[in-house]
VEXDREN-2710 file (C-alpha; in Angstrom, 1 decimal):
% VEXDREN-2710
k/r/px/py/pz
1/MET/27.8/-4.2/12.8
2/ASP/26.3/-7.2/14.5
3/LEU/27.1/-10.3/12.4
4/MET/23.7/-11.8/12.9
5/ILE/22.0/-8.8/11.5
6/LEU/23.9/-9.4/8.2
7/VAL/22.9/-13.1/8.4
8/TYR/19.2/-12.2/8.9
9/VAL/19.2/-9.6/6.1
10/LEU/20.9/-12.1/3.8
11/LEU/18.2/-14.7/4.6
12/ILE/15.4/-12.3/4.1
13/ILE/16.6/-11.1/0.7
14/ALA/17.5/-14.6/-0.5
15/PHE/14.1/-16.1/0.4
16/ALA/12.2/-13.1/-0.8
17/LYS/13.8/-13.0/-4.2
18/ALA/13.8/-16.8/-4.6
19/LEU/10.1/-17.2/-3.8
20/GLY/9.3/-14.0/-5.8
21/GLU/11.0/-15.6/-8.8
22/ALA/9.2/-18.9/-8.2
23/VAL/5.7/-17.4/-8.1
24/SER/6.5/-15.2/-11.2
25/ARG/6.9/-18.5/-13.1
26/ILE/3.2/-19.2/-12.4
27/ASN/2.3/-15.6/-13.5
28/LEU/1.9/-14.1/-10.1
29/PRO/3.6/-10.8/-9.0
30/PRO/6.8/-11.1/-7.0
31/ILE/5.1/-9.5/-3.9
32/VAL/3.2/-12.8/-3.3
33/GLY/6.5/-14.7/-3.0
34/GLU/7.9/-12.0/-0.7
35/LEU/4.9/-12.3/1.6
36/LEU/5.2/-16.1/1.6
37/ALA/8.9/-15.7/2.5
38/GLY/7.9/-14.1/5.7
39/VAL/5.7/-17.1/6.6
40/VAL/8.5/-19.6/5.7
41/LEU/11.1/-17.8/7.7
42/GLY/8.6/-17.0/10.5
43/ARG/7.8/-18.6/13.8
44/PHE/5.5/-21.3/12.3
45/LEU/7.9/-22.9/9.8
46/LEU/11.7/-22.5/9.9
47/GLY/11.4/-20.3/13.0
48/ARG/9.9/-23.2/14.8
49/ILE/12.9/-25.4/13.9
50/PHE/15.7/-22.8/14.2
51/THR/15.0/-20.8/17.3
52/GLY/17.9/-18.5/16.6
53/LEU/15.7/-16.9/13.8
54/HIS/13.4/-15.4/16.5
55/ASP/15.6/-12.3/16.8
56/MET/14.4/-11.3/13.3
57/TRP/10.9/-10.5/14.5
58/GLU/10.8/-10.5/18.3
59/ASP/11.5/-7.2/20.2
60/GLY/15.2/-6.4/20.3
61/ALA/17.9/-4.4/18.7
62/ARG/18.2/-6.8/15.7
63/SER/14.5/-6.8/14.9
64/THR/14.3/-3.1/15.4
65/PHE/17.1/-2.5/12.9
66/ILE/15.4/-4.8/10.3
67/GLY/12.1/-3.1/11.0
68/GLN/13.7/0.3/10.3
69/LEU/15.1/-1.1/7.0
70/ALA/11.5/-2.2/6.1
71/ASP/10.1/1.3/6.9
72/LEU/12.8/2.8/4.7
73/GLY/11.9/0.3/2.0
74/ILE/8.2/1.3/1.8
75/LEU/9.2/5.0/1.8
76/PHE/11.6/4.4/-1.2
77/LEU/8.9/2.3/-2.9
78/MET/6.4/5.1/-2.8
79/LEU/8.9/7.6/-4.1
80/TYR/9.8/5.3/-6.9
81/VAL/6.2/4.6/-8.0
82/GLY/5.4/8.3/-7.7
83/LEU/8.2/9.0/-10.2
84/GLU/6.5/6.7/-12.7
85/PHE/2.9/7.7/-12.1
86/SER/1.4/10.6/-14.0
87/PRO/-0.5/13.2/-11.8
88/LYS/-2.7/13.8/-14.9
89/LEU/-3.9/10.2/-14.6
90/ILE/-4.9/10.6/-11.0
91/LYS/-6.6/14.0/-11.7
92/ALA/-8.6/12.5/-14.6
93/SER/-9.8/9.7/-12.4
94/SER/-10.4/11.7/-9.2
95/TRP/-14.2/12.0/-9.3
96/LEU/-14.8/8.3/-10.0
97/GLY/-12.0/7.3/-7.6
98/THR/-13.6/9.4/-4.9
99/GLY/-17.0/7.8/-5.5
100/ILE/-15.5/4.3/-5.4
101/ALA/-13.6/5.2/-2.1
102/VAL/-16.8/6.5/-0.4
103/VAL/-19.0/3.5/-1.3
104/GLY/-16.0/1.1/-0.8
105/ILE/-15.8/2.4/2.8
106/ALA/-19.5/2.5/3.6
107/VAL/-20.3/-1.1/2.5
108/PRO/-17.6/-3.1/4.3
109/ALA/-17.7/-0.7/7.4
110/SER/-21.4/-1.4/7.8
111/LEU/-20.9/-5.2/7.4
112/GLY/-18.0/-5.0/9.8
113/ALA/-20.1/-3.3/12.4
114/ILE/-22.7/-6.1/12.1
115/VAL/-20.1/-8.8/12.5
116/GLY/-18.7/-7.0/15.5
117/ILE/-22.1/-6.8/17.2
118/ALA/-22.7/-10.5/16.4
119/PHE/-19.4/-11.4/18.2
120/GLY/-20.0/-9.2/21.3
121/LEU/-17.8/-6.2/20.4
122/GLU/-18.9/-2.8/21.6
123/GLY/-17.8/0.8/22.0
124/LEU/-14.6/2.0/20.4
125/THR/-13.5/-1.6/19.7
126/LEU/-16.7/-2.1/17.5
127/ALA/-16.0/1.2/15.8
128/PHE/-12.5/0.2/15.0
129/MET/-13.6/-3.1/13.6
130/ALA/-15.8/-1.3/11.2
131/VAL/-13.0/0.9/10.1
132/ALA/-10.6/-2.0/9.7
133/MET/-12.9/-3.7/7.2
134/ALA/-12.7/-0.7/4.8
135/VAL/-8.9/-0.2/4.6
136/THR/-7.1/-0.3/1.3
137/ALA/-3.3/-0.5/1.4
138/LEU/-2.0/2.2/-1.0
139/PRO/1.7/1.2/-0.9
140/VAL/1.0/-2.5/-1.5
141/THR/-1.6/-1.7/-4.2
142/ILE/0.8/0.5/-6.1
143/ARG/3.6/-2.2/-5.8
144/ILE/1.2/-4.8/-7.3
145/LEU/0.2/-2.5/-10.2
146/LYS/3.9/-1.8/-10.8
147/ASP/4.8/-5.5/-10.8
148/MET/2.1/-6.2/-13.3
149/GLY/3.2/-3.4/-15.6
150/VAL/-0.2/-1.6/-15.7
151/ILE/0.8/1.5/-13.7
152/GLY/0.1/3.8/-16.7
153/THR/-3.5/2.6/-17.5
154/ARG/-6.8/4.2/-16.8
155/THR/-7.7/1.4/-14.4
156/SER/-4.6/2.0/-12.3
157/GLY/-5.4/5.7/-12.2
158/ILE/-8.9/5.0/-10.8
159/ILE/-7.5/2.5/-8.3
160/VAL/-4.8/4.8/-7.0
161/SER/-7.2/7.7/-6.7
162/ALA/-9.7/5.6/-4.8
163/ALA/-7.0/4.1/-2.5
164/LEU/-5.5/7.5/-1.7
165/VAL/-8.9/9.0/-0.7
166/THR/-9.8/5.8/1.3
167/ASP/-6.6/6.0/3.3
168/ILE/-6.9/9.7/4.0
169/VAL/-10.5/9.4/5.2
170/LEU/-9.9/6.4/7.3
171/LEU/-6.8/7.9/8.9
172/MET/-8.9/10.9/10.0
173/VAL/-11.5/8.5/11.5
174/LEU/-8.7/6.5/13.2
175/GLY/-7.4/9.7/14.7
176/VAL/-10.8/10.5/16.2
177/LEU/-11.0/6.9/17.7
178/ILE/-7.5/7.2/19.1
179/GLY/-8.3/10.6/20.6
180/ALA/-11.5/9.2/22.2
181/ALA/-9.6/6.2/23.6
182/GLU/-7.0/8.5/25.1
183/GLY/-9.7/10.8/26.6
184/SER/-9.3/13.8/24.3
185/ALA/-12.3/15.6/22.9
186/THR/-13.4/13.7/19.7
187/TRP/-14.5/16.8/17.7
188/SER/-11.5/18.8/18.5
189/SER/-9.3/15.9/17.5
190/ALA/-11.1/15.5/14.2
191/ILE/-10.8/19.2/13.4
192/TYR/-7.1/19.2/14.3
193/ILE/-6.4/16.2/12.0
194/ALA/-8.5/17.7/9.1
195/ILE/-6.6/21.0/9.4
196/GLY/-3.3/19.1/9.3
197/PHE/-4.3/17.2/6.1
198/ILE/-5.3/20.4/4.4
199/PHE/-2.1/22.0/5.3
200/PHE/-0.1/19.2/3.8
201/PHE/-1.8/19.3/0.4
202/VAL/-1.5/23.1/0.3
203/PHE/2.2/22.7/1.1
204/ALA/2.5/20.3/-1.7
205/MET/0.8/22.6/-4.2
206/VAL/3.0/25.6/-3.1
207/VAL/6.2/23.5/-3.5
208/GLY/5.0/22.4/-6.9
209/ARG/4.4/25.9/-8.2
210/LEU/7.1/27.9/-6.5
211/ILE/10.0/25.6/-5.7
212/VAL/9.9/22.8/-8.4
213/PRO/11.1/25.2/-11.2
214/TYR/14.3/25.8/-9.2
215/ILE/14.8/22.1/-8.6
216/TYR/14.6/21.6/-12.4
217/LYS/17.4/24.2/-12.8
218/LEU/19.5/22.4/-10.1
219/LEU/19.1/19.1/-11.8
220/ARG/20.0/20.5/-15.2
221/TRP/23.2/21.9/-13.6
222/MET/24.2/18.5/-12.1
223/ARG/26.5/16.1/-14.0
224/THR/26.1/12.9/-12.0
225/GLY/23.0/10.8/-11.3
226/GLU/24.2/10.1/-7.8
227/ALA/24.0/13.8/-6.9
228/ALA/20.5/14.0/-8.5
229/PHE/19.5/10.9/-6.6
230/ALA/20.5/12.6/-3.3
231/VAL/18.3/15.6/-4.2
232/ALA/15.3/13.2/-4.9
233/ILE/15.8/11.4/-1.7
234/GLY/16.1/14.6/0.3
235/ILE/12.9/16.0/-1.1
236/ALA/11.0/12.7/-0.5
237/ILE/12.2/12.6/3.1
238/THR/11.2/16.2/3.6
239/PHE/7.7/15.5/2.4
240/ALA/7.5/12.4/4.6
241/ILE/8.5/14.4/7.6
242/VAL/5.9/17.1/6.9
243/ALA/3.2/14.4/6.3
244/GLU/4.1/12.6/9.6
245/TRP/3.9/16.0/11.4
246/VAL/0.3/16.7/10.3
247/GLY/-0.8/13.1/11.0
248/LEU/-0.5/11.5/7.5
249/PRO/1.7/8.4/7.0
250/GLY/5.1/9.4/5.7
251/VAL/4.7/7.1/2.7
252/ILE/1.9/9.4/1.3
253/GLY/4.4/12.3/1.6
254/ALA/7.0/10.3/-0.4
255/PHE/4.4/9.4/-3.0
256/ILE/3.4/13.1/-3.5
257/ALA/7.1/14.0/-3.7
258/GLY/7.5/11.4/-6.5
259/LEU/4.6/12.9/-8.4
260/LEU/6.2/16.4/-8.3
261/LEU/9.7/15.1/-9.1
262/ARG/8.4/13.1/-12.1
263/GLU/7.4/16.3/-13.9
264/THR/10.5/18.0/-12.8
265/GLY/13.1/15.5/-14.0
266/LYS/11.4/14.2/-17.1
267/GLY/13.6/14.7/-20.2
268/LEU/16.8/15.2/-18.3
269/LYS/19.7/12.8/-19.1
270/VAL/20.7/12.7/-15.4
271/TRP/17.2/11.5/-14.4
272/ALA/17.4/8.1/-16.1
273/ARG/20.3/7.4/-13.7
274/VAL/18.2/8.4/-10.7
275/GLU/15.5/6.0/-11.7
276/ASP/18.0/3.2/-12.2
277/ILE/19.6/3.7/-8.8
278/LEU/16.2/3.9/-7.0
279/SER/14.8/0.9/-8.8
280/GLY/17.8/-1.4/-7.8
281/LEU/17.9/-0.2/-4.2
282/THR/14.2/-0.3/-3.7
283/LEU/12.9/-3.4/-5.6
284/GLY/16.1/-5.4/-5.2
285/PHE/16.8/-4.7/-1.5
286/LEU/14.7/-2.5/0.8
287/ALA/11.0/-3.2/-0.4
288/PRO/11.3/-7.0/-0.1
289/ILE/12.3/-6.6/3.6
290/PHE/9.1/-4.7/4.2
291/PHE/6.9/-7.4/2.7
292/VAL/8.7/-10.2/4.4
293/MET/8.1/-8.4/7.7
294/ILE/4.3/-8.6/7.0
295/GLY/4.6/-12.3/6.8
296/PHE/6.5/-12.4/10.1
297/SER/3.4/-10.8/11.8
298/VAL/1.0/-13.7/11.3
299/ASP/0.2/-15.7/14.4
300/PHE/-1.7/-18.8/13.3
301/ASP/-2.2/-20.1/16.9
302/LEU/-4.5/-17.2/17.9
303/VAL/-6.3/-17.5/14.6
304/VAL/-7.2/-21.1/15.2
305/GLU/-8.6/-20.3/18.6
306/HIS/-11.0/-17.7/17.1
307/LEU/-11.6/-19.3/13.7
308/PRO/-15.4/-18.4/13.3
309/LEU/-14.6/-14.7/14.0
310/PHE/-11.7/-14.8/11.6
311/ALA/-13.8/-16.3/8.8
312/ALA/-16.4/-13.6/9.3
313/ILE/-13.8/-10.8/9.3
314/LEU/-12.1/-12.2/6.1
315/SER/-15.5/-12.6/4.3
316/VAL/-16.6/-9.1/5.1
317/ALA/-13.1/-7.6/4.3
318/ILE/-13.1/-9.3/0.9
319/ILE/-16.7/-9.4/-0.3
320/GLY/-17.8/-6.1/1.2
321/LYS/-14.9/-4.2/-0.3
322/VAL/-15.1/-5.8/-3.7
323/ALA/-18.9/-5.3/-3.8
324/GLY/-18.9/-1.7/-2.7
325/SER/-16.1/-0.8/-5.2
326/TYR/-17.7/-2.8/-8.0
327/VAL/-21.1/-1.1/-7.6
328/MET/-19.7/2.4/-7.8
329/ALA/-17.4/1.5/-10.7
330/ARG/-20.3/0.1/-12.7
331/TRP/-22.4/3.2/-11.9
332/GLY/-19.5/5.3/-13.2
333/GLY/-19.8/3.6/-16.6
334/LEU/-17.0/0.9/-16.5
335/SER/-17.5/-2.6/-17.7
336/SER/-18.2/-5.5/-15.5
337/ASN/-14.7/-7.0/-15.8
338/GLU/-12.8/-3.7/-15.2
339/SER/-15.1/-3.0/-12.2
340/MET/-14.3/-6.4/-10.7
341/ALA/-10.6/-5.8/-11.4
342/ILE/-10.8/-2.5/-9.5
343/GLY/-12.8/-4.0/-6.6
344/SER/-10.3/-6.9/-6.4
345/MET/-7.4/-4.5/-6.0
346/MET/-9.2/-2.3/-3.5
347/MET/-9.6/-5.2/-1.1
348/GLY/-5.9/-5.6/-0.4
349/LYS/-5.1/-4.4/3.1
350/GLY/-1.4/-5.0/3.4
351/ALA/0.7/-2.4/5.3
352/MET/-2.1/0.0/6.2
353/GLU/-4.1/-2.6/8.0
354/LEU/-0.9/-3.4/10.0
355/VAL/-0.4/0.2/10.9
356/PHE/-4.1/0.6/11.9
357/ALA/-4.0/-2.6/14.0
358/GLN/-0.7/-1.7/15.7
359/LEU/-2.1/1.8/16.7
360/ALA/-5.3/0.2/18.0
361/LEU/-3.3/-2.2/20.1
362/GLU/-1.0/0.5/21.5
363/THR/-3.9/2.8/22.4
364/GLY/-6.1/0.3/24.2
365/LEU/-8.8/-0.1/21.5
366/PHE/-8.3/-3.9/21.8
367/GLU/-8.3/-4.0/25.6
368/GLY/-9.4/-7.4/26.7
369/LYS/-9.6/-8.6/23.1
370/GLU/-5.9/-8.5/22.0
371/TYR/-6.5/-11.5/19.8
372/LEU/-8.2/-9.2/17.3
373/PHE/-4.7/-7.9/16.3
374/SER/-3.6/-11.4/15.0
375/LEU/-6.9/-11.9/13.2
376/LEU/-6.6/-8.5/11.4
377/VAL/-3.0/-9.2/10.5
378/LEU/-3.8/-12.5/8.9
379/MET/-6.8/-11.0/7.2
380/ALA/-4.4/-8.3/5.7
381/PHE/-2.0/-11.1/4.6
382/VAL/-4.7/-13.2/2.9
383/SER/-6.4/-10.2/1.2
384/THR/-3.0/-8.9/-0.1
385/ILE/-2.3/-12.3/-1.7
386/LEU/-5.7/-12.6/-3.2
387/ALA/-5.8/-9.1/-4.6
388/PRO/-3.3/-9.5/-7.5
389/ILE/-4.6/-13.0/-8.3
390/LEU/-8.2/-11.8/-8.9
391/PHE/-7.1/-8.5/-10.4
392/LYS/-5.1/-10.4/-13.0
393/VAL/-8.1/-12.6/-14.0
394/TYR/-10.5/-9.7/-14.5
395/TYR/-8.1/-7.2/-15.9
396/ASN/-7.0/-9.7/-18.6
397/ARG/-10.6/-10.4/-19.5
398/ALA/-11.3/-6.7/-19.8
399/VAL/-8.2/-6.2/-22.0
400/VAL/-9.0/-9.2/-24.3
401/ALA/-12.6/-8.0/-24.6
402/GLY/-11.4/-4.5/-25.6
403/GLU/-13.1/-2.9/-22.5
404/VAL/-9.8/-1.3/-21.3
405/PRO/-8.1/1.3/-23.6
406/VAL/-4.5/0.5/-24.4
407/GLN/-2.4/3.2/-22.8
408/PRO/0.3/4.6/-25.1
409/SER/3.6/4.5/-23.4
410/GLU/5.8/7.6/-23.1
411/ARG/8.6/5.9/-25.0
412/GLY/6.5/5.2/-28.0
413/GLN/3.0/5.0/-29.4
414/VAL/1.0/1.8/-29.6
415/ASP/-0.3/0.8/-33.0
416/GLY/-4.0/1.0/-32.8
417/ASN/-4.4/-1.9/-35.2
418/MET/-2.5/-4.3/-32.9
419/ASP/-4.3/-7.0/-30.9
420/ALA/-5.1/-5.6/-27.5
421/SER/-4.8/-9.0/-25.9
422/ARG/-1.0/-8.8/-26.1
423/TYR/-1.1/-6.1/-23.4
424/ALA/-2.8/-8.4/-20.9
425/TYR/-0.7/-9.4/-17.9
426/ARG/0.8/-12.8/-18.5
END
């Protein structure tokens, strides 16, 4: 293996974990430090001084290898979180989550279109701008909820349901825009994508009913956690392949696989070993690489050149998303603090925004206005940092005020007489 690849991976992990540990001391989730590590190591700080670092993010064999590690990291992260997330919680929150997703798309998309028109955008570029304002990053959102230890709460169930619906709807819309940009028939492209999505979820339900019982028997027969880990990874990769084949991101496939495997392995001795292996490999190694790579993507020079447009995009992406989600959450009967917590988490763009922006760049949706890519990347970066900060504030207020029910853990029941404030994120 190329020695410099090892050096780069060492630097990424060292800076990511060091900054993650540092921000955790001021009560922020480690993901914030990992994102900042990308900026520190990137072209505008250490990368400006040590030009040899450029191979970490510029096109080349080394950056490609690191990028592939990052892609594997987000895949493993989604599997890991799926293993800890109850499908019953998502199902219980599905109607309110869907409502939050719909309104949370409509409000920022409408405001994004107005901003685009004001700055001279038109056609498919304008349509994409509207879509980009409404994105919620499911992988990053789940990672933040996991870091904060609230993954089993009602609030997290609503957030994940809304984020999942949001990403699926916007992926369909993006497919239509890309089809139009490439000259294919818009309606036929939309129908093809919709059929593919339906096929995937039917496939997941069939596997859950017909195949999962046999997986359970296989896991019971196994004696080592390493062998069971291989089974879990194999199933996750299979689901990711099927998801990519029908037009969904592979990470959604891995997440659904995790949900199915959670119910399959629960209660088996060998399964605890699987979770330990996956936790160490994912949170300790692969996932931080992914979040550092997001920090690498920020180009501050282009942002400075188009600062008014960036300010408008950032304002719409944050205020529009929070307001739209907040209104629907309040209409659904939630308190003001919990609704603001949900809206705050829904505004994080993270990885999905980068995927959308990259596809738009590659298919010519930014033709003549390539600077939009850098603006959207920085917007995703800022919103992803702000999301956990605001969520923490409002969720803690909701917990202390008794507005959020304390979720009994699966390892033991919570005494109802205890002070609920002790379960706030510190």
